C-alpha positions in Angstrom: 48.4 -34.0 -73.1 45.6 -35.9 -71.3 45.6 -39.6 -71.6 41.9 -40.0 -70.8 38.8 -37.9 -70.7 35.2 -38.1 -69.8 32.2 -37.5 -72.1 28.8 -38.5 -71.0 30.3 -40.4 -68.1 32.3 -42.8 -70.3 36.0 -43.3 -70.1 37.5 -42.2 -73.4 41.2 -42.8 -74.0 43.3 -40.1 -75.6 40.5 -37.5 -75.7 41.6 -33.8 -76.2 39.6 -30.8 -77.4 40.8 -28.9 -80.4 41.7 -25.8 -78.4 43.7 -28.0 -75.9 45.4 -29.7 -78.9 46.6 -26.4 -80.3 48.8 -26.1 -77.2 50.1 -29.7 -77.3 53.8 -30.5 -77.2 53.1 -33.3 -79.6 53.7 -32.0 -83.2 51.2 -34.4 -84.9 48.4 -33.5 -82.5 49.1 -29.8 -82.9 49.3 -30.0 -86.7 46.0 -31.9 -86.8 44.3 -29.4 -84.5 45.3 -26.6 -86.8 43.3 -28.1 -89.6 40.1 -28.5 -87.4 37.4 -26.1 -86.2 37.1 -25.5 -82.4 34.1 -27.8 -82.1 36.2 -31.0 -82.8 37.2 -33.6 -80.3 40.5 -35.3 -81.0 41.2 -38.9 -80.1 44.9 -40.0 -79.9 44.8 -43.8 -80.3 48.5 -44.3 -80.8 49.2 -45.5 -77.3 46.1 -47.2 -76.0 45.6 -50.8 -74.9 44.2 -53.3 -77.4 40.4 -53.2 -77.2 40.1 -49.6 -76.3 38.4 -47.2 -78.6 35.7 -44.5 -79.0 32.2 -44.3 -80.5 32.2 -43.1 -84.1 28.5 -42.1 -83.9 28.2 -40.6 -80.4 26.2 -37.7 -81.9 24.6 -39.7 -84.7 26.1 -40.3 -88.2 24.2 -37.4 -89.6 25.2 -34.9 -86.9 29.0 -35.3 -86.9 31.9 -35.4 -89.3 34.8 -37.7 -88.7 38.4 -37.2 -89.8 41.7 -39.0 -89.5 45.2 -37.4 -89.5 46.9 -39.1 -92.4 48.0 -42.7 -91.6 48.4 -41.9 -87.8 45.9 -43.4 -85.3 44.7 -39.9 -84.5 41.0 -39.2 -85.2 38.6 -36.4 -84.7 34.9 -35.7 -85.0 32.8 -32.6 -84.7 30.3 -31.9 -81.9 27.0 -30.6 -83.2 26.0 -27.1 -82.1 24.0 -27.0 -78.9 20.3 -26.6 -79.7 18.3 -24.0 -77.9 15.8 -25.2 -75.4 12.0 -25.2 -75.9 11.3 -22.2 -73.8 14.3 -20.2 -75.3 12.8 -20.9 -78.7 9.3 -20.1 -77.6 10.2 -16.8 -75.9 13.1 -15.8 -78.1 15.8 -15.9 -75.5 
């Protein structure tokens, strides 16, 4: 499992995607991933330094759903679907 990841150029401790988490050796991570859709990012905050964290509203509070794995310090939130660009919408591509 990765101990750090990058999203939008920020250091994000414990970041793992749902498909990666399904292959994890960590039973808790794997169990949590099985309950999530593939568009979720999982944050394992069990072994981070005090003061480290992640943004709950990276995609906006209306565009993302947050979840926690029981009482564990393992969290996840969904990434919104990518929007089609202006020209793709205009020309139907």
